[in-house]
C-alpha positions in Angstrom: 7.2 121.1 208.6 6.0 121.5 205.1 6.5 124.9 203.5 4.6 125.9 200.4 6.1 128.6 198.1 3.7 130.6 195.9 4.7 132.7 193.0 3.5 136.2 193.2 2.3 137.9 189.9 3.2 141.5 189.9 1.5 143.6 187.1 4.0 146.2 185.8 3.0 149.8 185.2 2.7 151.0 181.6 6.1 152.7 181.9 7.7 149.5 183.3 6.1 147.5 180.4 7.7 149.7 177.8 11.1 149.3 179.5 10.8 145.5 179.6 10.0 145.4 175.9 13.0 147.6 175.1 15.2 145.3 177.2 13.9 142.2 175.4 14.4 143.8 172.0 18.0 144.8 172.9 18.7 141.3 174.1 17.4 139.8 170.9 19.5 142.2 168.8 22.6 141.2 170.8 21.8 137.5 170.3 21.5 138.0 166.5 24.9 139.7 166.4 26.4 136.7 168.2 24.8 134.3 165.7 25.4 136.3 162.6 28.2 135.0 160.3 31.5 136.8 160.8 31.6 137.6 157.0 28.0 137.8 156.0 28.9 140.0 153.0 30.0 137.1 150.8 29.3 133.5 151.6 31.2 131.0 149.5 28.5 128.5 148.5 30.6 126.1 146.4 34.0 125.8 144.8 35.7 123.5 142.3 38.8 123.5 140.1 39.3 123.3 136.4 41.6 124.5 133.6 41.2 127.6 131.5 43.9 126.8 129.0 45.8 124.0 127.3 48.7 123.9 129.8 47.3 121.5 132.5 50.6 121.1 134.3 51.5 124.8 135.1 48.1 126.4 135.3 44.8 125.7 137.1 41.7 127.7 137.8 39.6 127.9 141.0 36.0 128.8 140.6 33.9 130.1 143.5 30.2 130.5 143.6 29.4 133.2 146.2 26.2 134.7 147.6 27.0 138.3 148.4 25.3 141.6 148.8 28.5 143.5 148.0 30.7 143.0 145.0 34.3 142.5 146.2 37.0 141.0 144.0 38.1 137.6 145.0 41.7 136.3 145.4 43.4 133.1 146.1 46.3 132.8 148.5 48.3 129.6 148.1 51.5 127.9 149.0 53.3 124.5 148.7 53.1 124.1 152.5 49.9 124.1 154.6 49.4 127.5 156.4 46.3 126.6 158.4 44.2 129.3 156.8 46.4 132.2 158.1 46.2 134.7 155.2 49.4 136.5 156.1 51.5 133.3 155.8 50.8 132.3 152.2 53.6 133.2 149.8 51.6 133.4 146.6 48.5 135.4 145.5 46.3 135.5 142.4 43.4 137.8 141.7 40.3 136.7 139.9 37.5 138.0 137.7 33.9 137.7 138.5 30.5 137.8 136.9 27.0 138.0 138.4 24.5 135.5 137.1 21.7 137.8 135.8 18.3 137.1 137.4 19.7 135.6 140.6 20.0 138.0 143.5 23.5 138.2 144.9 24.9 135.1 143.1 28.4 135.6 141.6 30.9 133.3 139.9 34.5 134.2 140.8 37.2 132.7 138.5 40.8 132.8 139.7 43.5 131.4 137.4 46.8 130.3 138.9 49.8 130.3 136.5 53.4 129.3 136.6 52.7 126.5 139.0 55.4 123.9 139.7 54.2 120.7 138.0 53.5 117.6 140.0 53.2 119.4 143.3 50.6 119.8 146.1 49.4 123.3 146.8 47.3 124.5 149.7 45.0 127.5 149.3 42.3 129.7 150.7 40.0 131.9 148.6 38.0 135.1 149.3 39.0 138.7 150.2 40.1 140.6 153.3 36.8 142.4 153.4 34.6 139.3 153.4 36.9 136.6 154.8 38.4 133.4 153.3 37.4 129.8 152.9 38.9 127.1 155.0 42.2 125.7 153.6 41.9 123.2 150.8 44.5 121.6 148.6 45.1 120.5 144.9 47.9 118.8 143.0 49.3 120.1 139.8 49.8 117.5 137.0 53.2 116.3 135.8 54.7 118.2 132.9 55.4 115.0 130.9 53.4 112.2 132.5 54.4 108.7 131.6 50.9 107.5 132.8 47.6 109.3 133.3 44.3 108.3 134.7 41.0 110.0 134.5 37.3 109.3 135.0 34.6 110.1 132.5 30.8 109.8 132.2 27.8 112.0 131.6 24.1 112.4 132.3 24.4 112.9 136.1 21.6 114.9 137.8 21.2 115.2 141.5 20.5 112.2 143.8 21.9 109.4 145.9 23.1 107.4 142.8 25.1 110.3 141.5 26.7 110.8 144.9 27.5 107.1 145.1 29.1 107.0 141.7 31.2 110.1 142.4 32.3 108.6 145.6 33.4 105.4 143.8 35.1 107.4 141.1 37.2 109.3 143.6 38.5 106.1 145.0 40.5 105.6 141.8 42.4 108.9 142.5 42.1 110.2 139.0 44.0 113.2 137.6 40.6 114.7 136.6 37.0 114.0 136.0 35.6 114.6 132.5 31.8 115.1 132.3 30.1 114.7 128.9 27.1 116.9 129.4 23.8 116.9 131.1 25.1 117.9 134.5 22.4 119.2 136.9 19.4 118.8 134.6 18.4 122.4 135.2 17.6 123.0 131.5 19.1 126.5 131.6 16.4 127.8 133.8 17.2 130.3 136.5 14.3 129.0 138.6 16.3 125.7 138.9 19.3 127.2 140.6 18.6 124.9 143.6 19.5 121.9 141.3 22.8 123.4 140.6 23.5 124.1 144.2 22.8 120.5 145.1 24.8 119.3 142.1 27.9 121.4 142.9 27.6 120.2 146.5 27.9 116.6 145.4 31.0 117.4 143.3 32.6 119.4 146.0 32.0 116.8 148.7 32.7 113.6 146.8 35.4 114.4 144.2 38.3 114.4 146.6 41.3 112.0 146.3 42.5 109.8 149.1 45.2 112.3 150.0 42.6 115.1 150.4 43.4 117.0 147.2 40.5 118.3 145.0 40.0 116.5 141.7 39.7 119.0 138.7 36.6 118.9 136.5 36.2 119.4 132.8 32.7 119.4 131.3 31.2 119.5 127.8 27.7 120.9 127.2 24.6 118.7 126.8 21.0 119.4 125.9 19.9 119.7 129.5 22.2 122.7 130.0 20.2 124.8 127.5 16.8 126.6 127.7 15.4 126.1 124.3 12.4 128.3 125.1 14.7 131.4 124.8 15.4 132.4 121.3 18.6 134.4 121.7 22.0 134.5 120.2 23.4 135.2 123.6 24.7 131.9 125.0 24.7 133.3 128.5 20.9 133.8 128.3 20.2 130.4 126.9 22.6 128.5 129.1 23.5 130.7 132.1 24.9 128.1 134.4 27.1 126.1 132.0 28.4 129.3 130.4 29.2 131.0 133.8 30.5 127.9 135.5 32.2 125.6 132.9 32.4 127.3 129.5 35.9 127.2 128.1 38.0 130.2 127.0 39.1 128.4 123.8 35.8 128.6 122.0 32.2 129.2 123.0 31.5 125.6 124.0 34.4 123.5 122.7 38.0 123.2 123.9 41.3 121.4 123.8 43.3 120.2 126.8 46.8 118.6 126.5 48.4 116.3 129.1 52.1 116.3 128.5 53.0 114.6 125.3 50.7 111.7 126.1 47.1 112.8 125.5 45.2 115.5 123.7 41.5 115.7 124.7 39.0 117.6 122.7 35.6 118.7 124.2 32.9 119.3 121.6 29.3 120.7 121.3 26.8 118.3 119.6 24.7 121.2 118.3 23.3 122.5 121.6 24.6 126.0 121.2 27.0 125.6 118.3 26.4 123.6 115.1 28.5 120.5 114.4 29.7 122.1 111.1 31.0 125.6 110.3 33.4 127.1 112.8 33.4 124.1 115.1 34.3 121.6 112.5 37.0 123.9 111.1 38.4 124.3 114.6 38.3 120.6 115.1 40.2 119.9 111.9 42.9 122.5 112.9 43.3 120.9 116.3 43.6 117.4 114.9 46.2 118.6 112.4 48.3 119.9 115.4 48.1 116.6 117.4 49.3 114.0 115.0 52.4 113.0 117.0 50.5 112.3 120.2 50.0 108.6 121.1 46.5 109.2 122.3 43.8 111.4 120.9 40.3 111.5 122.4 37.1 113.5 121.9 34.3 113.9 124.4 30.8 115.1 123.5 27.2 114.6 124.5 25.1 113.0 121.7 26.7 109.8 120.4 27.6 109.1 116.8 26.8 105.5 117.5 23.8 105.4 120.0 22.9 102.4 122.0 19.3 103.4 122.9 18.1 106.2 120.6 17.6 106.0 116.9 20.8 105.6 114.8 19.4 108.2 112.3 18.7 110.8 115.0 19.5 114.3 113.6 22.4 115.0 116.0 23.9 111.6 115.5 23.7 112.0 111.7 25.3 115.5 112.0 28.2 114.1 114.0 28.8 111.3 111.5 28.6 113.9 108.6 30.9 116.6 110.0 33.2 114.8 112.5 33.5 111.2 111.5 35.7 111.8 108.4 38.0 113.9 110.6 38.1 111.3 113.3 39.0 108.6 110.7 41.5 110.7 108.9 43.4 111.7 112.0 43.0 108.3 113.7 41.0 109.3 116.8 41.8 106.8 119.6 38.5 106.8 121.5 35.2 108.7 121.2 33.7 109.4 124.6 29.9 109.5 124.1 26.9 110.1 126.4 23.2 111.0 126.2 21.6 107.6 126.0 21.8 106.6 129.7 23.3 103.2 129.0 26.6 101.4 129.0 28.1 100.8 125.6 31.3 99.9 123.7 31.6 99.6 120.0 33.8 97.5 117.8 36.7 99.4 116.2 35.2 101.4 113.4 36.6 103.2 110.3 34.6 104.7 107.5 31.3 103.9 109.3 32.0 100.1 109.1 34.1 97.6 111.0 37.8 98.5 110.9 40.6 96.3 109.8 42.4 94.4 112.5 44.4 96.8 114.8 42.9 99.9 113.3 39.9 102.2 113.8 38.3 104.1 116.6 36.2 102.7 119.4 33.3 104.6 121.0 32.4 104.1 124.6 29.6 105.6 126.7 26.7 106.2 126.8 26.2 108.4 129.9 24.3 107.1 132.9 26.7 108.7 135.5 23.7 109.0 137.9 20.5 109.0 135.8 18.1 106.1 135.6 19.3 103.6 132.9 17.4 103.0 129.7 17.0 99.9 127.6 19.7 99.1 125.0 19.6 97.9 121.4 22.2 95.2 121.6 21.7 93.9 118.0 23.1 97.0 116.3 25.9 96.1 114.0 28.5 98.4 115.6 28.0 97.4 119.3 30.5 95.0 120.9 28.8 95.3 124.3 25.8 97.2 125.7 24.1 97.0 129.0 21.4 99.0 131.0 23.4 100.0 134.0 24.6 103.2 135.8 28.4 103.5 135.6 31.5 105.6 135.0 34.6 104.8 133.0 38.2 104.9 134.3 40.6 105.6 131.5 44.2 104.5 132.4 46.8 105.6 129.8 50.4 104.2 129.6 53.0 104.5 126.9 52.2 101.2 125.3 48.4 100.8 126.0 45.2 102.5 127.3 42.9 100.5 129.4 39.2 101.5 129.9 37.2 99.9 132.7 33.6 100.7 133.6 32.4 100.5 137.2 29.0 100.6 138.7 27.8 102.5 141.8 29.0 99.6 144.1 32.5 99.7 142.6 32.0 96.5 140.7 33.6 96.2 137.2 31.0 95.9 134.5 33.1 96.2 131.3 36.7 96.4 130.2 38.6 97.1 127.0 42.1 98.3 125.9 43.8 99.8 122.9 47.3 100.3 121.7 48.5 103.9 121.0 47.6 105.4 117.7 50.0 105.9 114.8 50.4 109.2 112.9 48.0 109.5 110.0 50.8 110.7 107.6 
């Protein structure tokens, strides 16, 4: 026997209809509560680590970019043993300072510096606050106090895209002590409306710049032309370059810095006229720092616009300014290597001194020229100072030892595309 079931449509009374709507609204509200983040007050969008001062073995800074409606102070809880994110179990605590990026609703940069770290140790940490919650547990490794060897990755002109991500992934495979970026990071041109580019860029760094043991790779960055909004005529650097100044600007000077790595390397980050002129205070600061570093076997400088370009004009105004104000100091104090960017090419010069070929075993070489993600440009291989130039995306791995520094360029597939080496420098006096 076949039985057919029919649905009966019952029309509710007006009073019943109001009750049904109220029940639906309450059910929707409960569902939203279940789906709402446990700590909606301050979402950590991105994090990275860097250094605020010259001591790179016993200090380190954790930067958080948060989206928050409130304004709580951030803290970092850390330990030499993993604690699984349980806030009560971490033995050490550091408070931070914060700044809101003006013009962006709810976006804050939290900077927490850790001091008195044990050198050459792995630390595990969470960041946040009791009111808003903490990040998942991550880890970093402090550098040795007196390293006998040191490896780092350098390049510039990155931007956002698959190639940048691939190059960062390949760079991390070398397990460097840090990554040094020579300007032109997210290509946001200092515009608040381009915040989404910075979010995508920071996501690439956070996701890809991790060593094989899971520790985060620290980042140092100099300023480039694409960090600055030149439509704003202001003496306030935070207005002209809000993202670089809030995220990466050093404490040593407005846009230039010194970082030492044991008694092996001194690294100087410079501004090629984007916010601070080559001359004046910056060149005076540069001379003072070079005078203090004469006993170090390796002395390097990183900056954006090259003194010896491989694509742009040799007589470009910024290149001329670099050769006028900095080159005599580089020569006098025997700079080991100039790390240059901006031209979106691969290049290596012959050893140079006095703006001409150096005598055998002397002089400075200049490597670059950016292209750590951006499309490559054509090169001018016939220029008198170039030993090698190629139109290819790449990064450099700089590997320092007591008796020699080796510099190898790799492309996005991990293939070697250039190599050179230099002995340690000798004091200028």
